VOGU-3710 file (C-alpha; in Angstrom, 3 decimals, decimal comma):
1> mkasiykstg> 20,025/-15,174/46,527  21,868/-12,403/44,558  25,359/-11,790/44,816  28,481/-9,989/43,783  31,671/-11,946/42,494  34,755/-10,422/44,521  37,249/-12,925/44,072  38,108/-15,598/41,430  40,636/-18,403/41,475  39,407/-19,945/38,516
11> swyvakaang> 37,873/-22,913/40,850  36,015/-21,319/43,557  34,867/-17,553/43,994  34,171/-15,251/46,746  30,569/-13,754/46,487  29,157/-11,093/48,616  25,440/-11,122/49,354  23,134/-8,370/49,493  23,306/-8,362/53,294  27,384/-7,797/52,943
21> klynarikgi> 28,144/-11,498/53,667  30,950/-13,283/52,021  30,740/-16,859/50,739  32,936/-19,360/49,391  30,901/-20,430/46,256  31,446/-22,964/43,298  29,705/-23,176/39,988  26,826/-25,596/39,756  28,037/-28,966/37,952  25,644/-28,504/34,923
31> fkideisstn> 26,207/-24,570/35,026  27,270/-23,589/31,476  27,158/-20,207/29,636  26,456/-20,486/26,150  28,725/-18,861/23,369  31,661/-17,937/25,784  34,875/-19,328/24,672  36,879/-17,330/27,756  38,903/-19,441/30,210  36,907/-18,099/33,039
41> piavgdevem> 33,048/-18,432/32,978  32,418/-16,072/35,813  34,472/-12,876/36,521  35,263/-10,406/39,552  32,697/-7,948/39,128  29,881/-10,362/37,910  26,208/-10,342/39,294  25,084/-14,030/40,154  22,368/-15,946/41,478  23,373/-18,515/44,129
51> eiediqeesa> 22,088/-20,867/46,687  23,447/-21,325/50,474  24,703/-24,767/50,969  26,109/-24,428/54,367  25,264/-21,430/56,370  28,066/-22,609/59,242  30,706/-23,173/56,436  29,531/-20,044/54,469  29,392/-22,027/51,312  27,135/-21,604/48,090
61> midhiydrrn> 26,511/-22,494/44,802  26,148/-20,289/41,692  23,585/-21,349/39,526  22,905/-18,040/37,479  24,882/-15,231/35,977  23,064/-12,068/35,291  23,789/-10,105/31,957  27,070/-8,197/31,960  26,917/-4,238/31,318  30,355/-4,789/30,058
71> yvarvsphnk> 33,722/-6,252/30,464  37,390/-6,147/29,908  39,125/-9,043/28,335  42,451/-9,816/26,831  44,032/-13,122/24,801  44,425/-15,884/27,548  48,019/-16,258/28,295  47,556/-19,929/27,868  45,582/-20,367/24,743  45,732/-17,413/21,962
81> hqhhiiasnl> 42,307/-18,703/20,726  40,647/-18,244/23,983  40,154/-14,733/25,697  40,064/-14,224/29,644  37,762/-11,890/31,183  39,640/-9,604/33,371  36,616/-7,976/34,963  32,924/-6,780/34,306  30,260/-4,399/35,222  32,470/-1,476/35,285
91> dqsilfatlk> 32,346/2,241/35,382  35,723/2,954/34,671  39,185/1,776/34,487  42,962/3,144/35,679  45,777/2,104/33,946  48,856/2,617/36,086  51,990/3,482/33,929  55,381/4,211/34,619  58,299/5,859/32,576  60,786/4,537/34,487
101> epktsqgfmd> 61,633/1,114/36,631  59,606/-0,361/34,875  59,027/1,438/31,854  55,496/1,162/30,268  55,669/1,365/26,479  53,005/3,578/24,644  51,932/0,173/22,746  50,902/-1,510/25,904  49,104/1,626/26,906  47,267/2,101/23,390
111> rflvscesyh> 46,416/-1,580/23,403  44,796/-1,208/26,718  42,859/2,024/25,994  41,596/0,277/22,431  40,237/-2,640/24,556  38,293/-0,122/26,946  37,093/1,755/23,879  35,693/-1,493/22,430  33,764/-2,280/25,547  32,801/1,489/26,042
121> ipaiivfnks> 34,632/1,831/29,437  35,831/5,193/30,142  39,668/5,045/30,666  42,431/7,023/33,250  46,139/7,029/32,831  48,070/7,534/35,983  51,969/8,077/35,445  53,192/6,804/38,871  56,819/7,044/40,302  57,052/10,785/39,388
131> dlyrkkemek> 59,799/10,975/41,999  62,076/9,075/39,759  61,475/11,180/36,953  64,158/13,430/35,474  64,260/15,713/32,884  64,127/13,241/29,807  61,066/11,446/31,544  59,489/14,731/32,542  59,467/15,860/28,804  58,057/12,331/28,005
141> flllkniyen> 55,528/12,686/30,369  54,547/16,045/29,013  54,216/14,850/25,478  52,021/11,932/26,400  50,170/13,974/28,602  49,383/16,228/25,778  48,571/13,468/23,212  46,203/11,820/25,669  44,435/14,817/27,037  43,846/16,048/23,453
151> igykvvlasv> 41,702/12,720/22,348  39,943/13,034/25,832  41,659/10,883/28,168  42,349/11,897/31,932  45,777/11,720/32,807  47,259/12,007/36,519  51,023/12,594/37,546  51,423/10,885/40,864  54,117/9,318/43,350  52,470/6,763/45,764
161> eknegiaevk> 55,928/6,812/47,439  55,784/10,611/47,856  52,048/10,671/48,427  51,674/13,115/45,430  48,525/12,927/43,285  47,102/10,513/45,388  44,366/12,643/46,722  43,349/13,383/43,149  43,094/9,542/42,166  41,266/8,922/45,222
171> sllqnkttll> 38,541/11,356/44,308  38,028/9,836/40,923  37,303/6,661/42,522  34,328/7,845/44,447  31,130/5,935/43,983  32,354/3,997/41,068  33,508/0,510/40,182  37,398/0,728/39,108  39,620/-1,628/37,402  43,075/-1,084/38,176
181> sghsgvgkst> 45,422/-2,603/35,633  49,299/-1,889/34,637  52,429/-4,075/34,534  53,873/-5,739/37,557  55,870/-3,142/39,561  54,213/0,066/38,529  52,861/0,486/42,048  49,276/-0,671/41,884  49,609/-2,841/45,202  51,417/0,344/47,045
191> finalfpgfq> 48,507/2,664/45,981  45,947/-0,068/47,343  47,873/-0,109/50,544  47,809/3,784/50,870  43,875/3,113/50,445  43,648/0,144/52,930  46,492/0,693/55,297  45,471/-2,462/57,078  45,855/-4,706/53,944  49,480/-4,698/53,568
201> lrtqevsgws> 49,225/-6,330/50,097  52,748/-7,795/49,086  54,758/-5,661/46,902  57,939/-6,423/45,186  60,961/-4,451/43,527  61,385/-4,419/39,682  63,581/-7,116/38,621  66,975/-5,570/38,110  68,101/-7,710/35,095  65,038/-7,544/33,028
211> gkglhtttfa> 63,684/-4,103/34,098  60,332/-5,738/34,350  58,120/-5,918/37,604  57,622/-9,319/39,386  54,136/-10,902/39,653  52,512/-10,087/43,271  48,815/-10,445/42,665  47,807/-13,938/41,595  44,088/-13,632/41,152  41,836/-10,557/40,334
221> emfdlenggr> 39,942/-9,234/43,573  37,481/-6,670/44,428  37,466/-4,259/47,370  35,024/-1,789/49,032  35,968/1,708/49,376  34,749/3,525/52,613  33,371/6,585/51,069  31,613/4,612/48,371  32,975/2,942/45,376  34,837/-0,461/44,650
231> iidtpgvref> 37,970/-1,331/43,293  39,101/-4,099/41,161  42,920/-5,022/41,460  44,118/-7,448/38,855  47,592/-9,356/38,175  50,230/-7,399/36,656  50,068/-7,926/32,686  53,199/-8,324/30,781  51,237/-8,133/27,291  47,802/-7,211/26,276
241> glvdiskqel> 46,287/-9,089/23,248  43,279/-7,650/22,028  40,204/-9,862/21,218  37,094/-9,785/19,286  38,597/-6,903/17,188  38,874/-7,252/13,542  41,615/-5,177/11,228  38,588/-3,394/9,745  37,282/-2,118/13,267  40,700/-1,148/14,779
251> shyfpemrvl> 40,624/2,715/14,060  37,144/3,031/15,428  38,596/2,646/18,955  41,107/5,337/18,560  38,821/8,094/19,300  40,892/10,740/17,153  40,522/8,570/14,147  37,001/7,480/14,681  35,613/11,255/14,010  37,204/11,197/10,597
261> ingcqfnncm> 36,624/7,993/9,339  33,542/9,185/7,337  35,759/11,694/5,614  37,751/8,867/3,802  37,087/8,271/0,224  36,636/4,429/0,749  34,213/3,164/3,550  36,606/0,244/4,026  39,832/2,449/4,162  42,732/1,059/6,518
271> hinekdcavk> 44,275/4,419/6,757  47,574/3,113/5,382  48,099/3,715/1,532  44,614/4,749/0,371  43,953/7,855/-1,688  42,111/10,736/0,069  42,578/9,157/3,509  41,214/11,838/6,069  43,239/10,036/8,953  46,574/10,078/7,015
281> kavnagtvse> 45,882/13,889/5,966  45,389/14,599/9,647  48,684/13,054/10,765  50,495/15,105/8,076  48,662/18,125/9,549  49,627/17,310/13,064  46,113/16,947/14,345  46,456/13,339/14,848  49,624/12,648/16,513  52,298/10,530/14,743
291> eryisyltil> 52,759/8,480/17,918  49,490/7,464/18,211  49,310/6,640/14,356  52,224/4,472/14,451  50,988/2,576/17,223  47,911/2,109/15,176  49,724/0,438/12,370  52,090/-1,570/14,692  49,036/-2,915/16,430  47,420/-3,359/12,863
301> dtmddtny> 50,459/-5,426/12,029  50,210/-7,921/14,707  46,909/-8,718/14,043  45,986/-11,400/11,840  42,533/-11,697/9,596  40,501/-13,515/12,386  38,823/-11,369/15,364  42,239/-12,094/17,173
//
């Protein structure tokens, strides 16, 4: 029986069969996925084949995983040499960001966008908590909106608290499987509660002493939307370590740099100090934002010479 994985706890899964019934499923003992070094062999969004073990107990055994169209992964928080698949088979992703309580850094946003680009997943940025923004935050928002819209990303200003911008975000979700991500405390759970008033997912205040959100979602979980489409809620992410991307490839995942690469004198140009670098020329001319270029250099500096 074919099914979709709706929840993963690491040791067991909630799988939804084609008939809409939910089963508690586990992996068959001999089940193994070759060449996967992730901490979780099965992720939310995966399509699997399973055998019903007990109809009354609604339990099943997963014995096959179908090829993924795509997935988003990050470095495992527990082992930097392994990656953790956040979700798979996505149509798009939404990054919830905030410019206040807590503040989302541009570096974090750019790492998330690079990861989405590397797996060919369209990304949207929702700047939430606009009701808290004053002049300084609004100026920063307009700067970032201009930067990201100029390179093709959809940017939305929203306040879940004041129900502003929410209708636009909801319309973007229709008939698509969407990953929701962001730091803890940026309003993901509050947004999902607005979508599903009956759920009342736990929400927590931002930690006062650190300015960082407190974790509320423990495991990734997928929900069906009434008007078609599905959302995948993920645990709040503090850091976003990139996986399977080499230093040489990094600029390919910055769309504004990717279109310029062939104009560089050297085909292995890293866009740092090389002569006749098209990217550096564009930064100097203002056609590639200096903020994004600094982000690129910062990410490059944190990567070692392996794929991690």
